[in-house]
C-alpha positions as CSV (number, residue, x, y, z in Angstrom):
1,M,-84.8,-197.9,-24.6
2,T,-85.7,-194.6,-26.2
3,F,-86.2,-191.3,-24.5
4,D,-88.3,-188.4,-25.6
5,L,-86.9,-185.0,-24.7
6,K,-88.8,-182.9,-27.3
7,G,-89.4,-179.4,-26.0
8,R,-86.7,-179.7,-23.4
9,L,-83.7,-177.4,-23.2
10,A,-80.2,-178.6,-22.1
11,V,-76.9,-176.9,-21.4
12,V,-73.8,-179.0,-21.9
13,T,-70.4,-177.7,-21.1
14,G,-67.3,-179.0,-22.8
15,A,-69.5,-180.0,-25.7
16,S,-66.8,-179.7,-28.5
17,R,-65.3,-183.1,-28.0
18,G,-65.2,-186.3,-25.9
19,I,-68.0,-187.1,-23.5
20,G,-69.5,-183.6,-23.7
21,Y,-69.8,-183.8,-27.5
22,F,-71.5,-187.2,-27.5
23,T,-73.8,-186.3,-24.6
24,A,-74.9,-183.2,-26.5
25,L,-75.5,-185.4,-29.5
26,E,-77.5,-188.0,-27.5
27,L,-79.7,-185.2,-26.0
28,A,-80.4,-183.8,-29.4
29,K,-81.1,-187.2,-30.9
30,A,-83.8,-187.5,-28.1
31,G,-85.3,-184.2,-29.3
32,A,-83.8,-181.7,-27.0
33,H,-82.5,-178.3,-27.9
34,V,-78.9,-178.2,-26.7
35,V,-77.1,-175.1,-25.6
36,A,-73.6,-176.3,-26.4
37,C,-70.7,-174.5,-24.6
38,A,-67.0,-174.9,-25.2
39,R,-63.9,-173.0,-26.1
40,T,-63.2,-174.7,-29.4
41,V,-65.4,-173.2,-32.1
42,G,-64.5,-175.8,-34.7
43,G,-65.7,-178.7,-32.4
44,L,-68.9,-176.9,-31.7
45,E,-69.5,-176.5,-35.4
46,E,-68.9,-180.1,-36.0
47,L,-71.4,-181.0,-33.3
48,D,-74.0,-178.6,-34.9
49,D,-73.5,-180.4,-38.2
50,A,-74.0,-183.8,-36.6
51,I,-77.1,-182.6,-34.9
52,K,-78.6,-181.2,-38.0
53,E,-77.7,-184.4,-39.9
54,D,-79.6,-186.4,-37.3
55,G,-82.6,-184.1,-37.7
56,N,-84.3,-184.7,-34.3
57,G,-83.0,-181.9,-32.1
58,S,-81.3,-178.6,-32.5
59,A,-78.4,-176.6,-31.0
60,T,-77.3,-173.1,-30.0
61,L,-73.6,-172.8,-30.0
62,V,-72.0,-170.8,-27.2
63,P,-68.2,-170.4,-27.5
64,M,-67.0,-169.5,-23.9
65,D,-64.3,-170.2,-21.4
66,L,-65.5,-171.4,-18.0
67,A,-62.7,-169.5,-16.4
68,D,-64.8,-166.4,-17.3
69,M,-67.3,-166.3,-14.5
70,A,-69.1,-163.3,-15.9
71,A,-69.7,-165.3,-19.1
72,I,-71.4,-168.0,-17.0
73,D,-73.6,-165.4,-15.5
74,R,-74.4,-164.0,-18.9
75,L,-75.3,-167.5,-20.1
76,G,-78.0,-167.7,-17.4
77,G,-79.3,-164.3,-18.3
78,S,-79.4,-165.1,-22.0
79,I,-81.3,-168.4,-21.5
80,F,-83.8,-166.6,-19.3
81,K,-84.5,-163.9,-22.0
82,R,-84.8,-166.4,-24.8
83,W,-86.5,-169.4,-23.2
84,G,-87.4,-168.5,-19.6
85,K,-86.4,-171.8,-18.2
86,L,-83.9,-174.7,-18.4
87,D,-84.6,-178.4,-18.1
88,I,-81.1,-180.1,-18.1
89,L,-77.6,-179.2,-17.1
90,V,-74.7,-181.5,-17.9
91,A,-71.5,-180.0,-16.3
92,N,-68.9,-181.9,-18.2
93,A,-66.1,-179.5,-18.9
94,G,-62.9,-180.1,-16.9
95,V,-59.1,-180.0,-17.0
96,L,-56.6,-182.5,-15.7
97,G,-53.8,-180.1,-14.8
98,V,-50.6,-182.1,-14.4
99,V,-49.7,-185.5,-13.0
100,S,-47.0,-184.6,-10.5
101,P,-46.1,-184.5,-6.8
102,L,-48.1,-181.9,-5.0
103,S,-45.0,-180.0,-3.9
104,H,-43.9,-179.7,-7.6
105,I,-47.1,-178.2,-9.0
106,E,-47.0,-174.5,-10.0
107,S,-49.7,-172.4,-8.3
108,K,-51.1,-171.3,-11.6
109,V,-51.7,-174.9,-12.6
110,F,-53.4,-175.8,-9.3
111,E,-55.6,-172.6,-9.5
112,Q,-56.6,-173.4,-13.1
113,V,-57.8,-176.9,-12.1
114,M,-59.8,-175.5,-9.2
115,T,-61.2,-172.6,-11.3
116,I,-62.5,-174.8,-14.2
117,N,-63.5,-177.9,-12.3
118,V,-64.8,-176.5,-9.0
119,T,-65.5,-172.7,-9.1
120,A,-67.1,-172.9,-12.5
121,S,-69.4,-175.7,-11.3
122,W,-70.5,-173.5,-8.4
123,R,-71.0,-170.6,-10.7
124,L,-73.2,-172.7,-13.0
125,I,-75.3,-173.7,-10.1
126,R,-75.6,-170.1,-9.0
127,S,-76.5,-168.9,-12.5
128,L,-78.8,-171.7,-13.7
129,E,-80.7,-172.8,-10.5
130,P,-83.4,-170.2,-11.0
131,L,-83.9,-171.5,-14.6
132,L,-84.0,-175.2,-13.5
133,L,-86.6,-174.3,-10.9
134,K,-88.8,-173.1,-13.7
135,S,-88.8,-176.6,-15.2
136,D,-91.2,-179.3,-14.3
137,A,-88.3,-181.7,-14.0
138,G,-85.0,-180.0,-13.8
139,R,-82.0,-182.4,-14.1
140,A,-78.3,-181.7,-13.4
141,V,-75.4,-184.1,-14.0
142,F,-71.9,-183.3,-12.9
143,L,-69.0,-185.3,-14.3
144,S,-66.8,-186.7,-11.6
145,S,-64.1,-189.3,-11.4
146,G,-62.9,-192.2,-9.4
147,A,-59.9,-190.0,-8.6
148,A,-62.2,-188.2,-6.1
149,H,-62.1,-191.4,-3.9
150,S,-58.9,-193.1,-4.8
151,C,-56.7,-190.1,-4.3
152,K,-53.7,-191.7,-6.1
153,P,-50.3,-190.2,-5.7
154,F,-49.5,-187.5,-8.2
155,W,-53.1,-186.8,-9.1
156,G,-53.6,-184.3,-6.2
157,P,-55.2,-181.3,-8.0
158,Y,-57.6,-183.4,-10.1
159,S,-58.6,-185.7,-7.2
160,A,-59.2,-182.7,-4.9
161,S,-61.2,-180.9,-7.6
162,K,-63.5,-183.9,-8.4
163,A,-64.0,-184.5,-4.6
164,A,-65.1,-180.9,-4.4
165,V,-67.4,-181.3,-7.4
166,E,-69.1,-184.3,-5.7
167,A,-69.5,-182.3,-2.5
168,L,-71.1,-179.4,-4.4
169,A,-73.5,-181.8,-6.1
170,R,-74.5,-183.6,-2.9
171,T,-75.0,-180.3,-1.1
172,W,-77.1,-178.9,-3.9
173,A,-79.2,-182.1,-4.0
174,G,-80.0,-181.7,-0.4
175,E,-80.9,-178.0,-0.8
176,T,-83.2,-178.8,-3.7
177,A,-84.7,-182.0,-2.2
178,H,-88.2,-180.5,-2.1
179,T,-88.1,-179.1,-5.6
180,P,-88.4,-180.6,-9.1
181,I,-84.6,-180.6,-9.5
182,K,-82.6,-183.9,-9.3
183,V,-78.8,-183.8,-9.1
184,T,-76.5,-186.7,-9.9
185,S,-72.7,-187.1,-10.1
186,F,-71.4,-189.3,-12.8
187,D,-68.1,-191.2,-12.8
188,P,-67.3,-192.3,-16.3
189,G,-64.1,-194.2,-15.4
190,R,-61.3,-194.6,-17.9
191,T,-62.7,-193.4,-21.3
192,R,-61.2,-192.9,-24.7
193,T,-60.7,-189.1,-24.4
194,A,-58.0,-186.5,-24.9
195,M,-57.8,-186.0,-21.2
196,R,-57.2,-189.7,-20.6
197,A,-54.5,-189.7,-23.3
198,Q,-52.8,-186.9,-21.5
199,A,-52.9,-188.7,-18.2
200,A,-51.8,-192.1,-19.5
201,P,-49.9,-191.6,-22.7
202,G,-48.7,-195.2,-22.9
203,E,-52.2,-196.7,-22.7
204,D,-53.9,-198.3,-25.7
205,P,-57.0,-196.1,-26.2
206,M,-58.7,-198.9,-28.1
207,T,-59.0,-200.9,-24.8
208,L,-61.2,-198.1,-23.3
209,P,-64.9,-197.4,-23.7
210,H,-65.7,-194.8,-26.4
211,P,-67.2,-191.5,-25.1
212,S,-70.5,-192.4,-27.0
213,E,-70.9,-195.4,-24.7
214,V,-70.6,-193.1,-21.6
215,A,-73.0,-190.6,-23.1
216,A,-75.7,-193.2,-23.6
217,K,-75.6,-193.8,-19.8
218,I,-75.8,-190.1,-19.0
219,L,-78.9,-189.6,-21.1
220,P,-81.4,-191.4,-18.8
221,L,-80.2,-189.3,-15.9
222,T,-81.5,-186.2,-17.7
223,T,-85.1,-187.4,-18.3
224,P,-88.2,-186.4,-16.3
225,E,-88.7,-190.1,-15.5
226,Y,-85.5,-190.2,-13.5
227,Q,-86.3,-189.5,-9.8
228,E,-83.1,-190.1,-7.9
229,S,-81.1,-187.2,-6.4
230,G,-77.8,-186.9,-4.5
231,K,-76.4,-190.2,-5.9
232,L,-73.2,-191.2,-7.7
233,Y,-73.6,-193.1,-11.0
234,V,-70.5,-195.3,-11.7
235,F,-70.2,-196.2,-15.3
236,R,-68.0,-199.3,-14.9
237,D,-70.7,-200.8,-12.5
238,E,-73.6,-199.3,-14.5
239,R,-75.4,-198.5,-11.3
240,L,-76.2,-195.7,-8.8
241,K,-74.4,-195.7,-5.5
242,D,-74.9,-193.8,-2.3
243,Y,-71.9,-191.8,-1.3
244,R,-69.6,-193.6,1.1
245,L,-65.9,-194.0,1.7
246,P,-64.3,-197.2,0.3
247,S,-64.2,-200.0,3.0
């Protein structure tokens, strides 16, 4: 199935590699102009080259660190001045922290995970909601994880952060229920990314789905035709779920 996003503007965080890179590329292939945000300039430039080679969409590269809350605020201001609205937000950027017993984790590591995964997500909502409300069909997708529900030993900071991200997304979906904004959480599951390699160094990456496969499932959630809000999409099941605790 093909999607037409010509004339639509998308922000993708963590766009220099992995799921963020391929989601930005999918959006551009569908005709969107992508505001690609990441810390790694080289990765953003590679993305820009790939988008130009495809020839359907275009990109604006924004090197930034999501730990810089003022930079997130400036992002919203810059988008307003240049385009006056925003159609799509894909909040993909995140960090794992460490896989370790909770009592052994340094405070600076715990705080970094919460800052990048949770506080930055809230700040993106705060900065970009007025712009998404200017769209006829604002769409927001937040990358979550099965860790938010499994809460496996030694994954404490990451699990807690992704549970918080889902809580933010659900709350925001309720607050925007009578607006054109639709909000979805997306659980990609185990994917062939650098973060997964960090978490499971002994795992054969070739047994995992490629990030491009995940990105292809995110794309439909960003289209005007998509009308669900406040749901969780689980990639391994390829379906939307209502939020509920495991039985």
